[in-house]
C-alpha positions as CSV (number, residue, x, y, z in Angstrom):
1,X,-10.4,11.3,5.6
2,X,-12.9,13.8,6.2
3,X,-13.6,14.7,2.7
4,X,-17.1,16.1,1.8
5,X,-18.9,16.2,-1.5
6,X,-17.0,18.4,-4.3
7,X,-20.2,20.2,-5.3
8,X,-20.4,21.7,-1.7
9,X,-16.9,22.9,-2.0
10,X,-17.4,24.4,-5.3
11,X,-20.3,26.7,-4.2
12,X,-17.8,28.7,-1.8
13,X,-15.9,29.7,-4.9
14,X,-17.1,33.0,-7.1
15,X,-18.7,32.3,-10.0
16,X,-15.6,32.6,-12.5
17,X,-13.8,30.9,-10.0
18,X,-16.4,27.9,-10.2
19,X,-15.8,27.6,-13.7
20,X,-12.1,27.3,-13.2
21,X,-12.6,24.9,-10.4
22,X,-14.8,22.7,-12.6
23,X,-12.5,22.9,-15.5
24,X,-9.3,21.8,-13.2
25,X,-11.5,18.9,-11.7
26,X,-12.6,17.5,-15.1
27,X,-9.0,17.6,-16.2
28,X,-7.6,16.1,-13.1
29,X,-10.1,13.3,-13.6
30,X,-9.6,12.7,-17.3
31,X,-5.8,12.4,-16.3
32,X,-6.4,9.9,-13.6
33,X,-9.0,7.8,-15.8
34,X,-6.5,7.6,-18.5
35,X,-3.6,6.4,-16.1
36,X,-6.1,3.7,-14.9
37,X,-6.9,2.6,-18.6
38,X,-3.2,2.3,-19.6
39,X,-1.8,0.9,-16.4
40,X,-4.9,-1.6,-15.8
41,X,-1.0,-1.3,-3.7
42,X,0.2,-0.4,0.9
43,X,-2.3,3.6,0.4
44,X,-4.4,1.5,2.5
45,X,-7.1,3.3,4.7
46,X,-7.0,2.5,8.4
47,X,-10.6,4.2,9.0
48,X,-13.9,2.6,7.8
49,X,-15.4,4.4,4.6
50,X,-18.9,5.5,4.9
51,X,-21.8,3.5,2.9
52,X,-21.5,3.7,-0.7
53,X,-18.1,5.6,-0.9
54,X,-15.4,4.2,-3.1
55,X,-11.8,5.0,-2.6
56,X,-9.4,4.4,-6.0
57,X,-5.7,4.6,-6.1
58,X,-3.1,4.1,-8.9
59,X,0.4,4.3,-7.8
60,X,4.0,3.4,-8.7
61,X,6.2,1.9,-5.7
62,X,9.5,0.1,-5.9
63,X,13.1,0.9,-4.9
64,X,16.6,1.1,-6.4
65,X,19.5,-0.2,-4.6
66,X,22.9,-2.1,-4.7
67,X,22.3,-4.6,-1.7
68,X,20.3,-6.9,0.0
69,X,19.9,-8.5,3.4
70,X,20.8,-12.4,3.7
71,X,18.9,-14.7,6.3
72,X,21.5,-13.8,8.6
73,X,21.1,-10.0,8.4
74,X,24.3,-9.4,6.7
75,X,24.3,-7.1,3.5
76,X,25.3,-8.5,0.3
77,X,26.4,-6.2,-2.4
78,X,25.2,-6.2,-5.9
79,X,25.8,-4.0,-8.7
80,X,22.0,-3.2,-9.4
81,X,18.7,-4.3,-7.6
82,X,15.4,-2.7,-8.8
83,X,11.5,-3.0,-8.6
84,X,9.0,-0.8,-10.2
85,X,5.3,-2.0,-9.4
86,X,2.3,-0.3,-10.8
87,X,-0.5,-1.2,-8.2
88,X,-4.2,-0.5,-8.5
89,X,-6.0,-0.2,-4.9
90,X,-9.7,0.2,-4.0
91,X,-12.1,0.2,-1.1
92,X,-15.8,0.2,-1.2
93,X,-17.8,0.9,1.8
94,X,-20.8,-1.6,2.2
95,X,-22.0,-0.1,5.1
96,X,-20.4,2.0,8.0
97,X,-18.9,-1.1,9.5
98,X,-17.9,-3.3,6.4
99,X,-15.5,-2.0,3.8
100,X,-14.2,-4.2,0.8
101,X,-10.6,-4.2,-0.3
102,X,-8.9,-4.9,-3.6
103,X,-5.3,-4.6,-4.2
104,X,-3.9,-5.5,-7.6
105,X,-0.2,-5.2,-8.4
106,X,-0.9,-5.3,-12.2
107,X,2.5,-4.9,-13.7
108,X,6.0,-5.6,-11.8
109,X,9.5,-5.0,-13.4
110,X,12.2,-6.6,-11.2
111,X,15.8,-6.3,-12.3
112,X,19.1,-7.4,-10.8
113,X,22.7,-7.2,-12.0
114,X,25.4,-9.3,-9.8
115,X,28.4,-7.2,-10.9
116,X,29.5,-4.6,-13.5
117,X,30.4,-7.7,-15.8
118,X,27.3,-9.8,-15.3
119,X,24.4,-9.7,-17.4
120,X,21.2,-7.8,-16.5
121,X,18.3,-10.2,-15.1
122,X,14.9,-9.0,-15.7
123,X,11.3,-10.0,-15.0
124,X,8.1,-8.3,-16.1
125,X,4.9,-9.7,-14.9
126,X,1.8,-9.2,-12.9
127,X,2.1,-9.9,-8.9
128,X,-0.4,-11.5,-6.4
129,X,-3.6,-10.2,-6.1
130,X,-4.9,-9.4,-2.6
131,X,-8.8,-9.3,-1.6
132,X,-10.0,-8.3,1.9
133,X,-12.6,-7.2,4.3
134,X,-12.3,-4.4,7.1
135,X,-15.1,-4.8,9.9
136,X,-15.8,-2.3,12.2
137,X,-16.3,-4.1,15.7
138,X,-16.9,-0.8,17.3
139,X,-16.9,2.9,15.7
140,X,-17.7,6.3,17.1
141,X,-16.7,9.7,16.1
142,X,-13.4,9.7,17.9
143,X,-12.5,5.6,18.2
144,X,-12.7,2.7,16.4
145,X,-11.8,-0.9,16.5
146,X,-11.3,-2.5,13.4
147,X,-10.8,-6.6,12.4
148,X,-9.4,-7.0,8.9
149,X,-8.8,-10.1,6.9
150,X,-6.9,-10.4,3.6
151,X,-6.7,-13.2,1.2
152,X,-3.8,-13.7,-1.4
153,X,-4.3,-15.1,-5.0
154,X,-1.0,-16.3,-6.6
155,X,-0.8,-14.9,-10.0
156,X,2.7,-13.7,-9.9
157,X,5.9,-15.0,-11.6
158,X,7.6,-18.0,-9.7
159,X,9.2,-19.9,-12.5
160,X,12.3,-17.7,-12.9
161,X,15.4,-20.0,-12.4
162,X,17.4,-16.9,-11.0
163,X,14.8,-16.1,-8.3
164,X,13.1,-12.9,-9.5
165,X,9.7,-13.8,-8.5
166,X,6.9,-11.4,-8.5
167,X,4.6,-13.5,-6.3
168,X,4.8,-16.4,-4.0
169,X,2.7,-19.2,-5.5
170,X,0.6,-19.8,-2.5
171,X,-2.9,-18.9,-1.2
172,X,-2.2,-17.0,2.1
173,X,-4.2,-15.3,4.7
174,X,-3.7,-12.3,7.0
175,X,-5.8,-11.3,10.0
176,X,-5.4,-8.2,11.8
177,X,-7.0,-6.3,14.5
178,X,-6.6,-2.5,15.2
179,X,-7.4,0.4,17.3
180,X,-7.6,4.3,16.1
181,X,-8.1,7.3,17.9
182,X,-9.3,10.6,16.4
183,X,-7.9,13.8,18.5
184,X,-10.0,16.3,16.7
185,X,-8.6,19.3,18.6
186,X,-5.1,18.5,17.5
187,X,-6.4,17.3,14.0
188,X,-4.6,14.0,14.5
189,X,-5.3,10.4,14.0
190,X,-3.5,7.4,15.8
191,X,-3.6,4.0,14.9
192,X,-2.1,0.6,15.8
193,X,-2.8,-2.8,14.3
194,X,-1.4,-6.1,15.0
195,X,-1.8,-9.5,13.2
196,X,-0.9,-12.9,11.9
197,X,0.2,-14.0,8.5
198,X,-0.7,-17.5,7.7
199,X,1.3,-19.1,4.9
200,X,2.0,-22.4,3.2
201,X,3.7,-24.1,0.7
202,X,6.9,-24.0,2.6
203,X,6.7,-20.4,3.9
204,X,6.7,-19.5,7.4
205,X,4.1,-17.7,9.2
206,X,4.7,-14.1,10.1
207,X,3.5,-11.6,12.8
208,X,3.0,-8.0,11.7
209,X,2.7,-4.9,13.8
210,X,1.6,-1.5,12.1
211,X,1.5,2.1,13.7
212,X,0.5,5.4,12.2
213,X,0.4,9.0,13.2
214,X,-1.4,11.1,10.9
215,X,-1.8,14.8,10.9
216,X,-3.8,17.3,9.0
217,X,-2.5,21.0,9.4
218,X,-4.6,22.2,6.7
219,X,-7.8,21.0,4.9
220,X,-5.9,19.8,1.7
221,X,-2.9,18.4,3.3
222,X,-2.1,15.4,5.3
223,X,1.1,14.2,6.6
224,X,1.6,10.7,8.1
225,X,4.4,8.9,9.9
226,X,4.2,4.9,9.4
227,X,6.3,2.3,11.2
228,X,5.6,-1.6,10.4
229,X,7.4,-4.4,11.8
230,X,7.2,-7.9,10.2
231,X,8.8,-11.2,12.1
232,X,8.8,-14.7,10.6
233,X,7.9,-17.5,13.0
234,X,10.4,-19.7,11.2
235,X,8.0,-22.5,11.1
236,X,8.0,-23.3,7.4
237,X,10.4,-25.5,5.6
238,X,13.9,-24.8,6.7
239,X,15.1,-25.9,3.1
240,X,12.9,-23.6,1.2
241,X,14.2,-20.3,0.4
242,X,11.4,-18.7,-1.8
243,X,12.7,-16.1,-4.3
244,X,16.1,-14.5,-4.3
245,X,17.5,-11.0,-3.7
246,X,14.6,-10.5,-1.1
247,X,11.8,-11.0,-3.8
248,X,9.2,-13.2,-2.4
249,X,11.9,-14.6,0.1
250,X,11.0,-17.0,2.9
251,X,11.8,-16.3,6.8
252,X,11.6,-12.5,6.3
253,X,12.1,-9.9,9.1
254,X,12.1,-6.0,8.9
255,X,11.5,-2.8,10.5
256,X,10.2,-0.1,8.1
257,X,9.5,3.5,8.8
258,X,8.7,6.7,7.0
259,X,6.6,9.6,6.2
260,X,3.7,10.1,3.6
261,X,2.5,13.2,2.3
262,X,-1.1,13.6,0.6
263,X,-2.2,16.8,-1.2
264,X,-6.0,16.8,-2.0
265,X,-6.2,18.9,-5.1
266,X,-10.2,18.9,-4.9
267,X,-12.5,17.3,-2.2
268,X,-12.4,14.0,-4.1
269,X,-9.0,13.8,-5.9
270,X,-5.5,14.2,-4.8
271,X,-1.8,12.8,-5.2
272,X,0.5,11.4,-2.7
273,X,4.2,10.1,-2.1
274,X,6.0,8.4,0.4
275,X,9.4,7.0,1.4
276,X,10.5,4.2,3.7
277,X,13.7,2.9,5.1
278,X,14.4,-0.4,6.1
279,X,16.5,-1.8,9.0
280,X,16.9,-4.7,11.2
281,X,16.1,-7.1,8.1
282,X,16.4,-10.6,7.1
283,X,15.7,-11.8,3.3
284,X,15.0,-8.2,2.3
285,X,16.2,-5.7,-0.2
286,X,18.4,-3.2,1.4
287,X,17.0,0.0,-0.2
288,X,14.9,2.8,0.5
289,X,11.2,2.2,-0.7
290,X,9.4,5.0,-2.5
291,X,5.7,5.1,-3.6
292,X,3.6,7.9,-5.5
293,X,0.2,8.0,-7.0
294,X,-3.3,9.5,-7.6
295,X,-6.2,8.8,-5.5
296,X,-9.9,9.4,-5.9
297,X,-12.7,9.3,-3.4
298,X,-16.2,9.1,-5.0
299,X,-19.2,9.7,-3.0
300,X,-22.6,8.0,-3.7
301,X,-24.4,9.3,-6.6
302,X,-27.2,11.1,-4.4
303,X,-24.4,13.1,-2.6
304,X,-22.6,14.2,-5.7
């Protein structure tokens, strides 16, 4: 995201417009900080942050549906299946080549009702935290090769006897390598990542592939098409199922795809929303996933 300092942007406005812009900017920032305070994470960036820059996002993601996919791929109907997760996501550019990542699903609500006469089962809990590093093996103005590593910390609920797990009770690791291409003449970025998810405590390892096409037809508007594929290696404990209804389940598989829209309200603040369909799935909820949130790009103090 090629977002310059907001101060530079404000100088392009007439004097009365600058006062209005400043008021809107302060009001937007107050809203974001208030939400962060009361709420206490994947709008992950695929490009290195410049040194000293901080990216913050608070978002709500989840789904509402009436079925889930079994281990054989069959669709199992239920009366109600729902997830709502408030996630805080942050990146910090230690240098042009190293970016730190923190993803915290601070508050998750999982809900299931088997049929119209069954009681509603509900779990409210934090999820598993994820810490990561993104390292630029090569970076130019148009191309980038990235190596990413993520480490999961199990803080989620795994004691629910009905299988509504908000975490997986394992310390897991993911390693990914990716390539990105910036086609400036078309205001387009292409990226492709592949990786391996190392799991334990009965879970099977997983292979991941992510693809993205990002368009920026206007300075304040970004459109992205994302595709994600995950395939279990089925090398875990065959008797271990993990959670139920697709929550923290073992031996997952899915193809996920959908659009995202990001709107930059100022040069450092914006909102985004996305929807993803799931197909060719195993041990996954059978519903369209949604996400919406606020994001903030903070420049180093000397560039404010």
